[in-house]
C-alpha positions as CSV (number, residue, x, y, z in Angstrom):
1,M,0.0,0.0,0.0
2,S,1.3,3.5,-0.8
3,I,1.8,6.1,1.9
4,N,-1.2,8.1,0.5
5,E,-3.4,5.0,0.6
6,L,-2.4,4.4,4.2
7,Q,-3.1,8.1,5.1
8,D,-6.5,7.8,3.5
9,E,-7.2,4.7,5.6
10,V,-6.2,6.5,8.8
11,I,-8.4,9.5,7.8
12,A,-11.4,7.2,7.2
13,E,-10.9,5.5,10.6
14,F,-10.8,8.8,12.4
15,N,-13.8,10.1,10.6
16,D,-15.8,7.3,12.1
17,F,-15.7,9.3,15.4
18,D,-17.2,12.8,15.9
19,D,-16.0,13.2,19.5
20,W,-12.4,13.9,20.2
21,M,-12.5,11.8,23.4
22,D,-13.2,8.8,21.1
23,R,-10.3,9.8,18.9
24,Y,-8.0,10.1,21.8
25,Q,-9.1,6.6,22.9
26,M,-8.3,5.3,19.4
27,L,-4.8,6.8,19.7
28,I,-4.4,5.1,23.1
29,D,-5.5,1.8,21.6
30,L,-3.1,2.2,18.7
31,G,-0.3,2.9,21.2
32,N,-1.2,-0.2,23.2
33,E,-1.0,-2.3,20.1
34,L,2.5,-1.1,19.3
35,P,5.0,-4.0,20.0
36,P,7.4,-3.2,22.8
37,L,10.7,-1.8,21.7
38,P,13.6,-4.1,22.5
39,E,15.6,-2.8,25.5
40,Q,18.8,-2.5,23.4
41,Y,17.2,0.3,21.3
42,K,16.1,2.4,24.4
43,T,19.3,4.5,24.2
44,E,20.0,8.2,24.4
45,Q,20.8,8.1,20.7
46,N,17.3,6.9,19.8
47,L,15.5,9.4,22.1
48,I,13.7,12.1,20.0
49,E,14.6,15.6,21.1
50,G,11.8,18.1,21.3
51,C,9.3,15.7,22.8
52,Q,8.1,16.4,26.3
53,S,7.6,12.7,26.8
54,R,10.3,10.2,26.2
55,V,10.0,8.7,22.7
56,W,12.6,6.2,21.4
57,L,12.7,5.7,17.6
58,H,14.7,3.0,15.9
59,A,15.0,2.3,12.2
60,D,16.4,-0.6,10.2
61,E,16.7,-1.0,6.5
62,K,15.6,-4.2,4.8
63,D,15.4,-4.7,1.0
64,G,15.6,-1.0,0.4
65,E,12.7,-0.2,2.8
66,I,12.9,1.4,6.2
67,L,11.3,-0.3,9.1
68,F,10.5,1.8,12.2
69,Q,10.1,0.7,15.8
70,A,9.3,3.0,18.6
71,E,8.0,3.3,22.2
72,S,7.0,6.1,24.5
73,D,6.2,6.5,28.1
74,A,3.1,8.5,27.4
75,L,-0.1,6.8,26.1
76,I,-1.2,9.4,23.5
77,V,2.3,10.0,22.3
78,K,2.7,6.3,21.8
79,G,-0.4,6.3,19.7
80,I,0.9,9.2,17.6
81,I,4.2,7.4,16.9
82,A,2.2,4.2,16.1
83,L,0.2,6.2,13.5
84,L,3.4,7.5,12.0
85,I,4.9,4.1,11.9
86,R,1.8,2.7,10.2
87,V,2.0,5.3,7.5
88,L,5.8,5.5,6.9
89,S,7.3,2.1,7.9
90,G,8.0,-0.3,5.1
91,H,8.6,2.4,2.5
92,T,11.8,3.5,0.6
93,P,13.8,6.5,1.8
94,D,12.6,8.5,-1.3
95,E,8.9,7.6,-0.6
96,I,9.3,8.8,3.0
97,L,11.2,12.0,2.0
98,D,8.7,12.8,-0.7
99,A,5.6,12.1,1.4
100,D,3.2,14.9,2.2
101,L,1.8,13.9,5.5
102,Y,-1.6,15.4,5.0
103,F,-3.4,13.0,7.3
104,I,-2.1,14.9,10.4
105,D,-4.1,18.0,9.4
106,R,-7.1,16.1,8.0
107,I,-7.8,14.2,11.2
108,G,-7.3,17.4,13.2
109,L,-4.4,16.0,15.2
110,K,-2.3,19.1,15.5
111,E,-5.1,21.4,16.6
112,H,-6.2,18.9,19.3
113,L,-2.7,18.5,20.8
114,S,-1.1,20.7,23.4
115,P,1.7,22.9,22.0
116,T,4.4,20.7,23.5
117,R,2.8,17.5,22.1
118,S,2.4,19.3,18.7
119,N,6.1,20.2,18.8
120,G,6.9,16.5,19.7
121,L,4.8,15.4,16.6
122,V,6.9,17.6,14.4
123,S,10.1,16.2,16.0
124,M,9.0,12.6,15.4
125,V,8.3,13.3,11.7
126,K,11.6,15.1,11.4
127,Q,13.5,12.2,13.0
128,M,11.8,9.7,10.7
129,R,12.8,11.8,7.7
130,M,16.4,12.1,9.1
131,Y,16.6,8.3,9.1
132,A,15.3,8.2,5.6
133,L,17.9,10.7,4.5
134,A,20.7,8.7,6.2
135,Y,19.6,5.4,4.6
136,K,19.3,7.2,1.2
137,A,22.9,8.4,1.6
138,K,24.1,4.9,2.2
139,Q,22.5,3.5,-1.0
């Protein structure tokens, strides 16, 4: 599935809920479904700067695609990173770098996050793009 198809799927799922409390619950559920990050990846190097909560992000490259793993100590933040992984993981560096992540605005995520969480979201996307850039440079 393409990044845009995955984004459209996320938008459709969020549109099923009118109430933001239900949407927050969906984010928490997504976070709870995220597999635990192996302890060896919970390092200072994998911590995302700019997040109020602690978020670890690890990336591997397999067959030209980047696979992301992450974990956070905050439930909603864990849900946000789970959404980003769902949309971006398993794609090539170019696909990740070229992606317009329109789903963030379309589901109203930024406007329903506190300013610090919103900054954290930007930092998570930035870090995922940095990994893509690094893997692209290795190719």
